[in-house]
C-alpha positions as CSV (number, residue, x, y, z in Angstrom):
1,X,60.5,105.4,-3.2
2,X,63.1,104.5,0.0
3,X,66.5,107.0,-1.9
4,X,63.7,109.8,-1.8
5,X,62.9,109.0,1.9
6,X,66.0,108.3,2.9
7,X,67.2,111.4,1.4
8,X,64.5,113.4,3.1
9,X,65.5,111.6,6.4
10,X,69.1,112.6,6.2
11,X,68.4,116.5,5.7
12,X,66.4,116.6,7.9
13,X,68.7,114.7,10.5
14,X,71.1,117.6,9.2
15,X,69.0,120.6,9.5
16,X,68.7,119.3,13.6
17,X,71.8,118.2,13.9
18,X,74.1,121.7,12.2
19,X,72.0,124.1,15.3
20,X,73.8,124.4,18.2
21,X,71.5,125.6,20.5
22,X,69.2,122.7,18.9
23,X,71.7,120.2,20.1
24,X,71.5,122.1,23.3
25,X,67.5,121.6,23.4
26,X,68.1,117.7,23.0
27,X,71.2,117.2,24.6
28,X,71.1,119.4,27.6
29,X,67.7,120.9,28.4
30,X,65.9,117.6,29.7
31,X,69.2,116.5,31.6
32,X,68.7,120.0,33.3
33,X,64.5,120.2,33.2
34,X,64.6,116.6,34.9
35,X,66.8,118.5,37.7
36,X,65.0,120.4,38.6
37,X,62.0,118.6,38.8
38,X,63.6,116.5,40.6
39,X,64.8,119.2,43.4
40,X,62.1,122.0,43.3
41,X,58.7,120.0,42.9
42,X,58.8,118.6,46.1
43,X,55.3,118.0,48.0
44,X,57.9,115.9,51.4
45,X,57.3,118.1,54.8
46,X,60.6,118.4,56.6
47,X,62.1,120.4,58.5
48,X,59.4,122.8,59.6
49,X,60.6,126.2,61.4
50,X,59.1,126.6,63.9
51,X,59.0,128.5,67.3
52,X,58.0,127.6,71.2
53,X,56.6,129.3,73.8
54,X,57.4,127.5,77.1
55,X,55.3,129.0,79.7
56,X,55.6,125.9,81.7
57,X,59.3,124.8,81.5
58,X,59.2,121.9,83.1
59,X,61.2,119.3,82.0
60,X,57.9,117.0,80.9
61,X,57.1,120.3,78.6
62,X,61.1,120.2,77.4
63,X,60.9,116.0,76.4
64,X,57.6,117.0,75.0
65,X,59.4,120.0,72.7
66,X,62.5,117.7,72.2
67,X,60.6,114.8,71.2
68,X,59.2,118.0,68.5
69,X,62.6,118.3,67.0
70,X,63.8,114.7,67.2
71,X,61.2,113.7,64.4
72,X,63.7,115.4,61.9
73,X,59.6,117.4,60.7
74,X,60.1,120.6,63.2
75,X,63.2,122.6,63.1
76,X,62.9,124.8,66.7
77,X,64.6,127.9,65.3
78,X,63.5,130.9,67.9
79,X,62.5,130.3,71.6
80,X,59.4,132.9,72.7
81,X,58.1,133.9,75.8
82,X,54.9,136.1,74.5
83,X,52.1,135.1,72.0
84,X,52.7,137.9,70.0
85,X,56.3,137.3,69.5
86,X,54.3,134.4,68.4
87,X,52.6,136.3,65.3
88,X,55.1,138.6,64.7
89,X,57.9,135.6,63.9
90,X,54.4,133.9,61.2
91,X,53.9,137.5,59.8
92,X,57.6,137.6,58.5
93,X,57.1,133.9,57.3
94,X,60.6,133.6,59.8
95,X,58.6,130.2,61.4
96,X,55.8,128.1,59.7
97,X,54.6,127.2,62.8
98,X,54.9,127.6,66.6
99,X,54.0,125.3,69.3
100,X,52.9,127.4,72.5
101,X,52.9,125.3,76.3
102,X,51.0,127.2,79.2
103,X,51.7,127.2,82.6
104,X,50.4,124.5,84.6
105,X,51.5,121.9,81.8
106,X,53.1,119.2,83.6
107,X,50.7,119.6,86.8
108,X,48.0,118.7,85.1
109,X,49.9,115.9,83.1
110,X,50.8,114.5,87.0
111,X,47.0,115.0,88.3
112,X,46.2,112.7,85.8
113,X,44.3,115.4,83.9
114,X,44.2,116.6,80.5
115,X,47.1,119.1,79.7
116,X,46.3,121.6,76.8
117,X,48.8,121.8,74.1
118,X,48.6,124.3,70.8
119,X,50.2,124.4,67.9
120,X,50.0,127.3,65.1
121,X,50.4,126.6,61.6
122,X,50.6,129.1,58.5
123,X,47.8,128.7,56.7
124,X,48.6,130.3,54.1
125,X,49.3,127.0,52.0
126,X,46.5,124.5,53.0
127,X,48.5,122.3,52.6
128,X,51.5,121.9,54.3
129,X,49.0,123.2,57.1
130,X,47.3,120.1,57.0
131,X,50.4,118.0,57.1
132,X,52.0,119.9,59.6
133,X,49.0,119.9,61.6
134,X,49.2,115.7,61.2
135,X,52.7,115.5,62.2
136,X,52.1,117.4,65.5
137,X,49.6,115.5,66.0
138,X,50.8,112.0,65.9
139,X,53.2,113.3,67.7
140,X,51.2,114.6,71.2
141,X,49.9,111.4,70.6
142,X,52.6,109.1,71.3
143,X,53.7,111.2,73.8
144,X,50.4,111.1,75.4
145,X,50.1,107.4,75.3
146,X,53.6,107.1,76.9
147,X,52.5,109.0,79.4
148,X,49.1,107.1,79.9
149,X,51.9,104.1,80.5
150,X,53.8,105.4,82.7
151,X,51.0,106.3,85.0
152,X,49.1,103.0,84.8
153,X,53.5,101.4,85.9
154,X,53.4,103.9,88.9
155,X,49.7,102.3,89.8
156,X,51.2,99.0,89.9
157,X,49.2,98.2,86.8
158,X,46.1,97.4,88.8
159,X,44.0,100.2,86.6
160,X,42.5,98.9,83.3
161,X,41.8,100.3,80.5
162,X,39.1,100.1,77.5
163,X,39.8,98.1,74.5
164,X,41.8,100.4,72.1
165,X,42.2,100.0,68.1
166,X,45.5,100.7,66.7
167,X,45.9,101.9,63.5
168,X,49.2,100.7,61.5
169,X,49.5,102.1,57.8
170,X,52.0,101.6,55.1
171,X,52.0,102.6,51.7
172,X,53.1,100.4,48.5
173,X,55.1,101.2,45.6
174,X,56.1,104.0,47.1
175,X,56.9,102.9,50.7
176,X,58.5,106.4,52.1
177,X,55.7,108.8,50.3
178,X,58.9,110.6,48.7
179,X,56.8,112.9,46.4
180,X,59.7,112.5,43.9
181,X,59.0,109.4,42.9
182,X,56.0,110.0,42.1
183,X,56.9,113.5,40.0
184,X,59.8,113.1,38.1
185,X,58.6,109.7,36.4
186,X,56.0,112.2,34.8
187,X,58.7,114.5,33.6
188,X,59.0,112.2,30.8
189,X,55.8,112.5,29.9
190,X,56.0,116.3,29.9
191,X,59.5,117.0,28.4
192,X,58.0,114.7,25.2
193,X,55.2,116.4,24.6
194,X,56.4,120.0,24.8
195,X,60.3,118.9,23.2
196,X,57.9,117.0,20.2
197,X,55.0,119.3,19.9
198,X,57.5,122.3,19.5
199,X,59.9,121.5,17.0
200,X,57.1,119.4,14.4
201,X,55.0,122.3,15.2
202,X,58.0,124.4,13.1
203,X,59.1,122.0,10.7
204,X,56.8,122.7,8.1
205,X,56.1,126.4,8.4
206,X,60.3,126.8,8.5
207,X,60.1,125.2,5.0
208,X,57.0,128.2,4.0
209,X,59.0,130.8,6.4
210,X,62.7,130.2,4.1
211,X,61.0,129.8,1.0
212,X,61.8,126.2,0.1
213,X,58.4,124.2,0.3
214,X,57.6,125.4,-3.2
215,X,60.9,123.7,-4.2
216,X,60.0,120.7,-2.0
217,X,56.4,120.0,-3.8
218,X,57.9,120.4,-7.5
219,X,60.5,117.4,-6.7
220,X,59.1,113.9,-6.9
221,X,58.8,112.8,-3.1
222,X,55.8,112.0,-2.3
223,X,53.5,113.6,0.0
224,X,54.0,110.4,2.7
225,X,57.2,110.5,2.0
226,X,57.6,114.2,3.3
227,X,55.4,113.3,6.5
228,X,58.4,110.8,7.3
229,X,60.9,112.0,6.6
230,X,60.2,115.7,8.8
231,X,58.6,113.1,11.4
232,X,60.8,110.5,12.0
233,X,63.7,112.3,13.0
234,X,61.5,114.6,15.5
235,X,60.1,110.8,17.2
236,X,63.9,109.9,17.2
237,X,64.5,113.2,19.7
238,X,61.5,112.3,21.8
239,X,62.8,109.3,22.5
240,X,66.6,110.5,23.1
241,X,64.4,112.9,25.4
242,X,63.4,109.2,27.1
243,X,66.4,108.1,27.6
244,X,68.2,111.1,29.1
245,X,65.4,111.5,32.0
246,X,65.0,108.1,32.5
247,X,68.6,107.9,33.0
248,X,69.2,111.0,35.1
249,X,65.8,109.9,37.2
250,X,67.3,106.0,38.0
251,X,71.1,107.2,38.5
252,X,70.9,110.1,40.1
253,X,67.2,110.5,41.9
254,X,67.3,106.4,42.3
255,X,63.5,106.8,40.8
256,X,62.7,102.5,40.7
257,X,62.3,101.4,37.3
258,X,59.5,98.0,38.0
259,X,57.8,97.4,34.9
260,X,58.7,96.3,31.2
261,X,61.6,98.6,29.5
262,X,59.5,97.0,25.8
263,X,56.4,98.5,27.3
264,X,57.3,102.2,27.6
265,X,59.4,102.2,24.7
266,X,55.9,100.7,22.5
267,X,54.1,103.6,24.8
268,X,56.0,105.7,23.7
269,X,55.0,105.7,19.9
270,X,51.7,105.8,20.3
271,X,52.4,109.1,22.3
272,X,54.8,110.0,20.0
273,X,51.9,109.6,17.0
274,X,49.8,111.8,19.5
275,X,52.2,114.8,19.6
276,X,53.4,114.9,16.4
277,X,50.1,114.6,15.0
278,X,49.5,118.0,16.6
279,X,52.4,119.3,16.2
280,X,52.0,119.0,13.1
281,X,48.5,119.9,12.4
282,X,49.5,123.7,13.9
283,X,52.4,123.8,11.5
284,X,49.8,123.3,8.6
285,X,47.4,126.1,10.3
286,X,50.3,128.7,11.8
287,X,52.3,131.2,8.3
288,X,55.3,131.6,11.0
289,X,57.0,130.2,13.6
290,X,56.5,132.5,15.9
291,X,53.0,131.8,15.3
292,X,53.5,127.5,15.7
293,X,55.2,128.0,19.1
294,X,52.5,130.2,20.4
295,X,50.1,128.2,19.2
296,X,51.8,124.5,20.7
297,X,52.4,126.2,24.2
298,X,48.0,127.4,23.9
299,X,48.1,123.5,24.1
300,X,50.6,121.9,25.8
301,X,50.0,124.2,28.7
302,X,46.6,122.6,29.4
303,X,47.1,119.1,28.1
304,X,49.6,119.7,31.5
305,X,47.0,121.0,33.9
306,X,45.0,118.4,32.9
307,X,47.1,114.8,33.0
308,X,46.9,114.4,36.3
309,X,50.9,115.7,37.0
310,X,50.8,117.9,39.4
311,X,46.2,117.6,40.0
312,X,44.2,115.0,40.6
313,X,41.4,114.6,37.8
314,X,39.4,113.0,40.5
315,X,39.0,116.6,42.2
316,X,38.2,119.0,38.7
317,X,34.5,119.4,38.2
318,X,32.6,116.4,36.6
319,X,32.6,118.5,33.1
320,X,36.6,118.7,33.4
321,X,36.9,115.5,33.8
322,X,35.1,114.3,30.7
323,X,37.2,116.7,28.9
324,X,40.6,114.8,30.6
325,X,39.6,112.0,28.0
326,X,40.3,113.7,24.7
327,X,43.9,114.2,26.2
328,X,47.1,111.5,25.1
329,X,48.4,112.7,28.3
330,X,46.4,111.1,30.4
331,X,47.0,108.3,29.7
332,X,51.2,108.0,28.8
333,X,51.4,109.9,32.6
334,X,49.9,106.7,33.8
335,X,51.4,104.4,32.0
336,X,54.3,105.8,32.7
337,X,53.8,105.9,36.4
338,X,52.6,102.5,36.6
339,X,55.6,100.6,35.1
340,X,57.7,102.7,37.0
341,X,56.5,102.3,40.7
342,X,53.8,99.3,40.4
343,X,55.4,97.6,38.0
344,X,52.8,96.2,36.4
345,X,52.1,95.5,32.6
346,X,49.5,95.6,30.0
347,X,47.2,93.1,31.5
348,X,46.2,96.2,33.5
349,X,47.5,99.5,31.1
350,X,45.3,97.5,28.2
351,X,42.6,100.9,28.5
352,X,45.5,103.2,28.7
353,X,47.5,102.1,25.4
354,X,44.2,101.4,23.5
355,X,42.9,104.5,24.4
356,X,46.8,106.1,23.2
357,X,46.5,104.0,19.6
358,X,43.0,105.5,18.9
359,X,43.6,108.9,20.2
360,X,46.8,108.9,18.5
361,X,46.3,107.4,15.2
362,X,43.4,109.5,15.0
363,X,45.1,112.9,15.5
364,X,47.7,111.8,12.8
365,X,45.5,110.7,10.3
366,X,43.3,114.0,11.4
367,X,46.7,116.0,10.5
368,X,47.6,114.2,7.4
369,X,44.2,115.0,6.0
370,X,45.2,118.6,6.7
371,X,48.5,118.7,5.2
372,X,47.2,117.1,2.4
373,X,44.6,120.1,1.4
374,X,48.0,122.9,2.4
375,X,49.9,121.9,-0.3
376,X,48.2,120.0,-3.2
């Protein structure tokens, strides 16, 4: 029995590794993709190209503009004299924000009056625009607080102000709020999903297409041995992807790994049950490798959209939120990010682990049942 299984495993390993393109996909593509994701998928907003229209041209207005530049969020690339020039720069996309200081700015401040300051942002990207406005508001508030303090000092400290609430914020698990720390661990889940499902979806149909399925059926090999022999090499490929992507995340992007490596390995095995099961099911339904590849893509793309990889599930319509409970990637993403960023263990992640085990087992059993009907 084990001799037949060993032969099947060796056959599949040779078939995978003898193809140079397959070796490239297994060993190189994961590192390339996580590097692209790490650098390209970045929602941190810094060095915003900014235009300045300083009509006051006073020491106070120049100090304010200097504060914007020193913050690291705004790069003043143009200084203009008229509002029309601001519109032209925003239309062409030369700048993403503009600061306008009107005449009388310093005079109003010295007189203790409110001095208006205008920030104009490109709202075609609303999320970025909100962040830019938030940055500018904070800088303006700090500048205003300093002006108020200086005014009190000039009055000899006799004036008093009412009580104030000072907010001090602190982010746990991702101190600097770097989006890379959020997205890079998610690449592990997406790579395992895409690679293992695509490979397993072509496992059986490839044998049909090249005409070797009939030869395998008439051999003494049992059906379960055939399935195990087909899927185990792909599971190993999945682990190789996890190792490569994790290594790049840790040593290149410096993403912290605070949790249990054993839990990561175990949860990956449960996730592989789902991806390989789906792939096997697709393979039994398809007649050609092209059909299998297209079918796997039709599953992986919605699975990533409905997993919380890029968009919060809480923001989706209620009916769609219910549908995500059938998505194994949803649970694996929570586990991976929890292990990397929070360092939490099974005592917290047991609902996600349990859901993965139930989904993976159900999918794999269903796929094996379908496979029996196909080759029986």
